[in-house]
C-alpha positions as CSV (number, residue, x, y, z in Angstrom):
1,M,-81.7,0.8,-16.4
2,T,-80.0,3.0,-13.8
3,T,-76.1,3.5,-14.0
4,Y,-75.5,1.8,-10.6
5,R,-77.5,-1.4,-11.9
6,K,-75.7,-1.8,-15.2
7,R,-72.2,-1.5,-13.2
8,A,-73.8,-3.6,-10.5
9,L,-74.9,-6.4,-14.0
10,L,-71.9,-5.9,-15.2
11,L,-69.7,-6.7,-12.0
12,A,-71.9,-9.6,-11.4
13,T,-71.5,-11.2,-14.9
14,A,-67.8,-10.5,-14.4
15,T,-67.3,-12.5,-11.5
16,L,-69.5,-15.2,-12.5
17,A,-67.3,-15.3,-15.9
18,A,-64.0,-15.4,-14.1
19,G,-65.7,-18.3,-12.0
20,L,-66.3,-20.7,-14.6
21,T,-62.7,-20.3,-16.2
22,A,-60.5,-20.2,-13.4
23,T,-59.9,-20.1,-9.8
24,A,-59.5,-16.4,-8.7
25,A,-56.1,-16.2,-7.1
26,P,-55.6,-14.7,-3.7
27,A,-56.3,-10.6,-3.8
28,A,-52.4,-8.7,-3.7
29,A,-52.4,-7.4,0.2
30,G,-53.2,-3.7,-0.1
31,P,-51.8,-0.6,1.8
32,A,-52.8,-1.4,5.6
33,S,-56.2,0.7,6.3
34,A,-56.0,4.2,7.6
35,A,-59.1,3.8,9.6
36,P,-58.1,4.7,13.3
37,R,-58.7,2.7,16.1
38,L,-61.4,3.9,18.4
39,D,-60.8,4.4,22.3
40,W,-64.1,3.9,23.5
41,H,-65.0,5.3,27.5
42,R,-67.9,6.1,28.9
43,C,-69.5,9.1,28.1
44,T,-69.6,12.1,30.5
45,H,-71.6,14.8,29.3
46,Q,-75.0,15.5,30.9
47,G,-77.8,13.4,30.1
48,A,-75.8,10.9,29.0
49,P,-77.0,7.4,29.6
50,A,-74.7,4.9,31.9
51,D,-74.2,2.7,28.8
52,Q,-73.5,5.4,26.4
53,E,-69.9,5.3,24.8
54,C,-68.1,8.5,23.7
55,A,-64.3,8.2,21.6
56,E,-62.5,10.6,19.7
57,L,-62.0,10.1,15.8
58,P,-59.1,11.9,13.5
59,V,-60.1,13.2,10.1
60,P,-58.5,15.4,8.1
61,L,-59.1,19.2,8.0
62,D,-59.1,18.9,4.3
63,Y,-59.8,15.8,2.3
64,D,-57.9,17.1,-0.8
65,D,-54.6,16.6,2.1
66,P,-55.5,13.7,3.8
67,D,-52.1,13.0,5.1
68,G,-52.3,16.9,6.3
69,R,-53.6,18.4,9.5
70,Q,-56.2,16.2,11.9
71,I,-59.1,17.8,13.4
72,T,-61.3,15.7,16.0
73,I,-65.0,14.5,15.5
74,A,-66.5,13.2,18.5
75,V,-68.4,10.2,17.7
76,S,-70.5,8.1,20.3
77,R,-72.5,4.6,20.3
78,I,-74.7,2.4,22.3
79,R,-74.3,-1.1,21.8
80,S,-77.2,-3.7,20.9
81,D,-78.3,-5.2,24.6
82,R,-79.5,-8.6,22.3
83,P,-76.1,-9.7,20.8
84,E,-77.9,-12.3,19.3
85,A,-80.2,-10.3,17.3
86,R,-77.8,-7.6,16.4
87,R,-78.0,-7.5,12.8
88,G,-75.8,-4.1,11.8
89,T,-75.1,-0.6,13.2
90,L,-77.8,2.3,12.9
91,V,-76.1,5.9,12.8
92,V,-78.5,8.3,14.3
93,I,-77.9,11.9,11.8
94,P,-79.1,15.1,13.6
95,G,-80.8,18.2,12.4
96,G,-79.6,21.4,12.0
97,P,-76.9,22.6,10.7
98,G,-75.3,22.8,14.3
99,G,-77.2,19.2,15.7
100,S,-75.5,17.2,18.5
101,G,-75.8,13.6,17.0
102,V,-74.2,12.8,20.5
103,Q,-77.1,14.3,22.3
104,R,-79.3,12.9,20.1
105,L,-78.2,9.9,20.6
106,A,-78.7,9.8,24.5
107,Q,-82.0,11.3,24.1
108,K,-83.6,8.7,21.6
109,G,-81.3,5.9,22.7
110,D,-84.0,4.2,25.1
111,A,-86.6,4.9,22.4
112,L,-84.8,2.7,19.6
113,R,-83.8,0.3,22.0
114,R,-87.3,-0.3,22.6
115,E,-88.2,-0.3,19.1
116,L,-85.5,-2.1,17.2
117,A,-85.2,-4.8,19.7
118,G,-81.5,-4.8,19.8
119,A,-81.5,-5.3,15.9
120,Y,-78.7,-2.4,15.7
121,D,-75.6,-1.1,17.8
122,L,-77.0,2.7,17.8
123,V,-73.9,5.2,16.8
124,A,-74.0,8.6,16.0
125,F,-71.2,11.9,16.0
126,D,-71.4,15.7,16.3
127,P,-69.9,17.1,12.9
128,R,-67.2,19.2,13.0
129,G,-68.1,22.4,14.3
130,V,-70.6,21.0,16.6
131,G,-70.3,20.0,20.4
132,A,-67.2,18.1,21.6
133,S,-65.9,18.2,17.8
134,T,-62.9,20.8,16.9
135,T,-65.0,23.9,16.4
136,A,-64.2,27.8,14.9
137,S,-65.5,30.9,15.9
138,C,-66.4,34.5,14.0
139,D,-65.9,36.3,17.0
140,L,-69.0,38.1,16.4
141,A,-70.4,40.9,18.7
142,P,-73.4,39.7,21.1
143,E,-75.9,41.5,19.6
144,D,-75.0,40.0,16.5
145,R,-75.4,36.1,18.0
146,Y,-79.0,36.1,19.0
147,L,-81.3,33.8,17.2
148,T,-83.4,36.8,15.9
149,S,-80.2,38.4,14.5
150,L,-79.1,35.1,12.6
151,R,-82.6,34.3,11.1
152,S,-82.4,38.3,9.4
153,W,-85.5,38.9,10.9
154,P,-86.4,42.3,9.5
155,G,-87.1,45.4,11.0
156,P,-90.9,46.7,11.5
157,N,-92.5,47.6,8.6
158,G,-90.0,45.0,6.8
159,E,-87.2,47.4,6.9
160,I,-83.5,45.5,6.3
161,T,-81.4,48.4,6.1
162,E,-80.1,46.9,9.5
163,N,-79.9,43.4,8.1
164,V,-77.8,44.0,5.1
165,E,-75.3,45.7,7.2
166,R,-75.5,43.3,10.4
167,S,-74.8,40.1,7.6
168,R,-71.9,41.7,5.6
169,R,-70.0,42.4,9.1
170,I,-70.7,38.6,10.1
171,A,-69.2,38.1,7.0
172,E,-66.4,40.0,7.2
173,A,-65.7,38.4,10.8
174,C,-65.7,35.2,10.1
175,A,-63.7,35.6,6.9
176,R,-61.1,37.2,9.6
177,N,-61.4,34.9,12.4
178,G,-62.8,31.8,11.3
179,G,-60.0,30.1,9.8
180,P,-59.4,26.9,7.5
181,E,-61.5,24.7,10.5
182,L,-64.6,27.4,9.3
183,R,-64.4,26.6,5.7
184,S,-64.2,23.1,6.2
185,F,-67.6,23.0,7.7
186,T,-69.6,21.6,4.8
187,T,-72.8,18.6,4.3
188,A,-69.7,17.2,2.0
189,N,-67.1,16.7,4.6
190,Q,-70.2,15.9,7.5
191,V,-70.4,12.9,4.9
192,R,-67.2,12.1,4.7
193,D,-66.4,12.2,8.0
194,M,-68.8,9.8,8.5
195,D,-67.7,7.0,6.0
196,R,-64.5,7.7,7.8
197,F,-66.5,6.5,10.9
198,R,-67.9,3.6,9.1
199,E,-64.4,2.4,8.4
200,A,-63.3,3.2,11.9
201,L,-66.3,0.9,13.3
202,G,-65.1,-1.8,10.7
203,E,-68.3,-2.0,9.1
204,R,-69.0,-2.3,5.2
205,K,-72.5,-0.9,5.4
206,L,-74.5,1.3,8.0
207,S,-78.3,1.7,8.1
208,A,-79.2,5.4,9.2
209,W,-82.0,7.6,10.4
210,G,-81.7,11.2,9.5
211,S,-84.1,13.5,10.4
212,S,-84.7,17.3,8.8
213,Y,-81.1,18.8,7.8
214,G,-80.1,15.3,8.5
215,T,-81.8,13.5,5.7
216,Y,-79.9,16.2,3.1
217,V,-76.6,14.6,5.0
218,G,-78.1,11.2,4.9
219,A,-79.0,12.0,1.0
220,L,-75.6,13.0,0.0
221,Y,-74.1,9.7,1.3
222,A,-76.2,7.5,-0.1
223,Q,-75.5,9.4,-3.3
224,K,-71.3,9.5,-2.8
225,Y,-71.4,5.7,-1.0
226,P,-74.2,3.6,-1.9
227,R,-72.8,0.6,-1.5
228,H,-72.2,1.3,1.7
229,T,-75.9,1.8,2.7
230,D,-78.2,-0.8,3.9
231,R,-81.5,0.4,5.5
232,W,-82.4,4.4,5.1
233,V,-85.0,6.7,6.8
234,L,-84.9,10.0,5.6
235,D,-87.5,11.4,8.2
236,S,-88.8,14.8,7.5
237,S,-86.9,15.9,4.4
238,G,-86.3,19.3,2.2
239,D,-86.1,20.0,-1.3
240,P,-82.4,18.9,-2.1
241,D,-81.9,21.7,-5.6
242,P,-78.3,21.8,-5.8
243,K,-78.6,25.5,-6.8
244,R,-80.4,26.1,-3.8
245,V,-79.6,24.1,-1.0
246,A,-80.7,25.9,2.4
247,R,-81.3,28.6,0.3
248,G,-84.4,27.3,-0.6
249,W,-84.9,25.4,2.6
250,L,-85.1,29.1,4.6
251,A,-87.6,30.4,2.2
252,N,-89.8,27.1,1.7
253,M,-90.4,27.7,5.5
254,S,-92.9,31.0,4.8
255,Q,-95.2,28.4,3.3
256,G,-94.5,25.8,6.1
257,A,-95.3,28.6,8.6
258,T,-98.4,29.3,6.9
259,D,-99.8,25.5,6.2
260,R,-98.8,24.7,10.2
261,F,-100.4,27.6,11.7
262,P,-104.1,26.4,11.4
263,D,-103.0,23.6,13.7
264,F,-101.9,25.9,16.6
265,A,-105.2,28.3,16.2
266,A,-107.2,25.4,16.2
267,W,-105.9,24.4,19.0
268,A,-105.9,27.8,21.0
269,A,-109.5,28.4,20.2
270,H,-110.6,25.2,21.9
271,P,-112.8,25.2,24.8
272,D,-110.9,23.0,26.9
273,R,-108.3,25.5,26.8
274,D,-110.4,27.6,29.4
275,A,-109.0,25.1,31.9
276,D,-105.9,25.7,32.1
277,G,-106.3,29.9,30.8
278,L,-104.5,29.0,27.9
279,R,-107.5,29.8,25.3
280,L,-106.8,33.0,23.1
281,A,-109.9,33.5,21.2
282,A,-113.3,31.6,20.8
283,D,-112.7,31.3,16.9
284,P,-109.3,29.6,15.4
285,Q,-109.5,32.4,12.5
286,E,-109.1,35.1,15.3
287,V,-106.0,33.8,16.3
288,E,-103.9,34.4,13.8
289,L,-104.8,38.4,13.9
290,L,-104.8,38.4,17.1
291,V,-100.7,36.8,17.2
292,L,-100.3,39.3,14.4
293,A,-101.6,42.1,15.9
294,L,-99.7,41.4,19.0
295,A,-96.1,41.1,17.1
296,A,-96.8,44.5,15.6
297,R,-97.4,46.6,19.1
298,L,-94.4,44.9,20.2
299,D,-92.3,46.0,17.2
300,R,-93.8,49.4,18.7
301,E,-93.2,48.9,22.1
302,P,-90.9,45.8,23.4
303,R,-91.8,44.3,26.8
304,A,-89.4,43.6,29.4
305,S,-89.0,40.3,30.0
306,T,-88.1,37.8,33.2
307,T,-84.5,38.2,31.7
308,P,-83.1,41.5,32.4
309,G,-81.6,43.1,29.6
310,V,-83.6,41.6,26.9
311,P,-87.1,42.4,26.4
312,L,-89.6,40.6,24.6
313,T,-90.1,42.0,20.9
314,G,-92.0,41.9,17.6
315,N,-89.5,39.2,16.3
316,G,-89.1,37.8,19.4
317,L,-92.3,36.4,19.4
318,R,-92.4,35.4,15.6
319,Q,-89.6,33.2,16.3
320,A,-90.8,31.9,19.4
321,L,-93.9,31.0,17.2
322,Q,-91.8,29.4,14.6
323,N,-89.9,27.2,17.3
324,A,-93.6,26.1,18.9
325,L,-95.1,25.1,15.5
326,Y,-92.6,21.8,14.9
327,S,-94.0,20.2,18.0
328,D,-97.9,20.0,19.2
329,S,-96.1,19.7,22.9
330,A,-95.2,23.1,22.3
331,F,-98.2,25.0,21.9
332,A,-98.9,25.4,25.5
333,S,-95.7,27.4,26.3
334,F,-96.5,29.6,23.3
335,A,-100.0,30.6,24.3
336,A,-98.7,31.0,27.5
337,L,-96.3,33.7,26.3
338,V,-99.0,35.6,24.6
339,K,-101.1,35.6,27.7
340,A,-98.2,37.0,29.3
341,A,-97.5,39.7,26.8
342,Q,-101.5,40.6,26.1
343,D,-101.3,40.9,30.5
344,P,-100.4,45.0,31.2
345,A,-99.1,43.5,34.6
346,G,-97.4,40.3,33.4
347,T,-94.3,39.4,32.3
348,P,-93.0,37.2,29.7
349,V,-91.0,34.2,30.3
350,L,-88.4,33.9,27.3
351,P,-87.3,30.4,25.7
352,R,-84.5,29.7,26.5
353,E,-83.0,30.0,23.0
354,L,-84.4,33.8,23.0
355,A,-82.8,34.7,26.3
356,G,-79.5,35.1,24.9
357,P,-76.8,35.3,22.9
358,I,-75.9,32.1,21.3
359,R,-72.2,30.9,21.6
360,N,-69.7,32.1,19.2
361,E,-68.5,28.5,18.2
362,D,-72.2,28.0,17.6
363,A,-73.1,30.8,15.9
364,A,-70.2,30.3,13.6
365,L,-71.4,26.7,12.8
366,M,-75.0,28.1,11.8
367,V,-74.0,30.3,9.6
368,G,-70.6,28.5,8.0
369,V,-72.5,25.5,6.8
370,I,-74.9,27.3,4.7
371,C,-72.8,29.6,3.4
372,N,-69.8,27.2,2.6
373,D,-71.9,24.2,1.0
374,V,-73.5,26.7,-2.5
375,A,-72.7,30.0,-3.6
376,W,-75.3,32.6,-2.8
377,P,-76.6,35.5,-5.1
378,D,-75.1,38.6,-4.7
379,T,-78.6,40.3,-4.7
380,S,-78.5,43.8,-4.2
381,P,-80.8,45.3,-1.2
382,A,-83.2,46.6,-3.4
383,A,-83.8,42.8,-4.5
384,Y,-83.9,41.7,-1.1
385,R,-86.5,44.2,0.0
386,R,-88.6,43.4,-2.8
387,A,-88.5,40.1,-1.9
388,V,-89.3,40.8,1.8
389,E,-92.2,42.8,0.8
390,E,-93.7,40.4,-1.2
391,D,-93.2,37.7,1.2
392,R,-94.6,39.5,4.1
393,I,-97.9,39.9,2.0
394,R,-98.2,36.2,0.8
395,H,-96.7,34.7,4.3
396,P,-97.4,37.8,7.2
397,L,-96.6,35.5,10.0
398,T,-93.0,34.9,9.1
399,A,-92.4,38.5,8.2
400,G,-90.2,38.2,5.1
401,M,-87.2,36.4,7.5
402,P,-87.0,33.6,5.2
403,V,-86.4,35.6,2.2
404,N,-84.2,38.3,3.7
405,V,-80.1,38.9,3.3
406,L,-77.8,36.7,5.1
407,P,-74.2,36.8,5.4
408,C,-73.9,34.2,2.6
409,S,-74.4,36.6,0.3
410,F,-71.3,38.3,1.4
411,W,-69.2,35.1,1.9
412,R,-66.4,33.8,-0.3
413,T,-67.7,31.6,-3.2
414,P,-67.6,28.0,-1.9
415,T,-64.7,26.0,-3.9
416,Q,-67.1,22.8,-4.2
417,K,-70.3,22.2,-6.0
418,P,-73.1,20.5,-4.5
419,T,-74.1,16.9,-5.3
420,R,-76.6,16.5,-7.1
421,I,-79.4,13.6,-5.5
422,T,-80.3,11.2,-8.5
423,D,-82.0,7.9,-8.8
424,D,-78.9,6.2,-9.2
425,G,-78.4,3.6,-6.3
426,P,-79.7,0.6,-4.7
427,S,-83.8,1.0,-3.9
428,N,-83.2,0.8,0.1
429,I,-84.8,4.4,1.4
430,L,-87.8,4.9,3.0
431,M,-88.8,8.8,3.6
432,L,-91.3,9.7,6.2
433,Q,-93.0,13.4,5.9
434,S,-95.5,14.9,7.6
435,R,-98.8,16.8,6.0
436,R,-98.1,19.9,7.6
437,D,-94.3,20.6,8.3
438,P,-93.3,24.1,9.1
439,A,-89.8,23.6,8.8
440,T,-89.7,21.5,5.7
441,P,-92.9,21.6,3.9
442,L,-94.1,18.7,2.3
443,F,-93.6,20.5,-1.4
444,G,-89.9,20.2,-0.3
445,G,-90.2,16.5,0.8
446,L,-92.1,15.8,-2.9
447,R,-89.1,16.8,-4.8
448,M,-86.6,14.9,-2.8
449,R,-88.6,12.3,-3.2
450,E,-88.7,12.6,-6.7
451,A,-84.8,12.8,-7.3
452,L,-84.6,9.5,-5.5
453,G,-86.8,8.0,-8.0
454,D,-87.3,4.5,-7.7
455,R,-84.4,4.4,-4.7
456,A,-87.2,5.1,-1.9
457,R,-90.6,5.2,-1.0
458,L,-92.6,7.9,0.9
459,V,-94.7,7.8,3.8
460,T,-97.1,11.0,4.5
461,V,-98.2,11.4,8.2
462,E,-101.6,13.0,8.3
463,Q,-100.9,15.2,10.8
464,G,-98.5,18.8,11.5
465,G,-95.3,19.0,13.1
466,H,-91.2,18.1,12.4
467,G,-89.1,15.5,12.8
468,L,-91.6,12.4,13.0
469,Y,-90.2,9.1,14.2
470,L,-90.3,8.6,18.2
471,G,-91.1,12.1,18.1
472,N,-93.9,14.3,16.4
473,G,-95.6,11.3,14.2
474,N,-97.9,8.7,15.0
475,A,-98.2,5.4,16.0
476,C,-98.8,4.2,11.7
477,G,-95.6,6.2,11.0
478,N,-93.5,4.6,14.1
479,R,-94.5,0.9,12.6
480,V,-93.9,1.5,9.5
481,V,-90.3,2.9,10.1
482,T,-89.9,0.5,12.8
483,E,-90.7,-2.7,10.5
484,F,-88.3,-0.9,7.9
485,L,-85.7,-1.2,10.0
486,T,-86.1,-4.4,11.5
487,S,-87.5,-6.5,8.9
488,G,-86.3,-4.4,5.8
489,R,-90.0,-4.5,4.7
490,R,-91.0,-1.2,3.2
491,P,-94.7,-0.3,1.4
492,P,-94.8,-1.3,-2.0
493,R,-95.4,2.0,-3.3
494,D,-96.3,5.4,-1.6
495,T,-98.8,5.7,1.3
496,E,-100.5,8.2,3.9
497,C,-100.5,7.1,7.8
498,A,-103.6,8.4,9.0
499,N,-103.3,7.5,12.8
């Protein structure tokens, strides 16, 4: 019997005994709730539906000093349009680190309403550091804020000297300029902020749908506040190993890309691609050779793009591929990029995320959470060089990037230890996982499943992609999640969804 169930049984026994011996006295009045009042107003951000409301939630900068300085968390809701069917509140937890819950609610609100038939008020928030919440800046130079820099792609032939220098430079700038705000950007604080949001909503329990990094946030919340969880969905989970956390997630992307790429190769070699001019080769096995050769050529000779001053490099092509592997819907745009880069007269159009430096605030958040959550090993450049060299051989599509040095190796040691996910809690979690996920591969999700034990059931979707429910999944997976959220019924055991 888990510790959670033992506590629940003891509590139930004690309550029953008290009821048999005496009438319970009224509970003594405790201190007034510290939960603030939320002043809701219509959201003004781009793309917000007319019925999406926004508010600001004050939370402690440091939960060890709850009455000290407060910062602001941007929160949002879309209320049930069928009050008679409403059964609770569902929090939408975005991916990242760096995803905006307010924006994701705007994107998925209509689909969730249709699927859930008014069963929930839908809520979300921007984690500290994101969007309209309190942010921080490391004041990084523009060249250090490109996605291909922050992701630490090695140079041609696996050279990492520039990566080491940049990582040290970024860590020093963040230590100098980030302040206490940046130090507070942790998953543990996001979980505490989420519970403060629950209190402000006046809810005893929340249901949740977390995707990608949001599954880790959701798992930590369920570990820390099990009695406040109702129906919990973890969509595309990574390995929760507390010794590695984001370091492990990044390393696993090498195998994830290797598992997923054949889906793109089959698509890009299919005769149907002739009609739109996007067929890259006659045989799927030729597609990988073509992409690798093109990236190597761009390493040597970057191509001018439609963005002045920002050429398409080999690492730019590799990063564009990683992004495209998340969804079949992105295959066409990556194939078009390859075609343009192959054409001597063509001018590649860079994906938006590669066309310029990331905002300082977003760069600080991307680096801050993964470095603040867990101590990274103080590994020598020689050790990183060996790791990159070995990973490039095993997984040439990712060229050693997932195991390369990051600013975290030069970061101030975190003060808190990561939470270990265990099977101690109610059995109310449904996991959804892609068979071929480029970002959170199945073997990592299985480790989350193992950690949760009987608390969870796992549905494996027989296709590729990342972020499944109402996105890159299939009708079967959507149906299982919707049934769980609306009726509470889960599969009695782990299962698969073929279509």
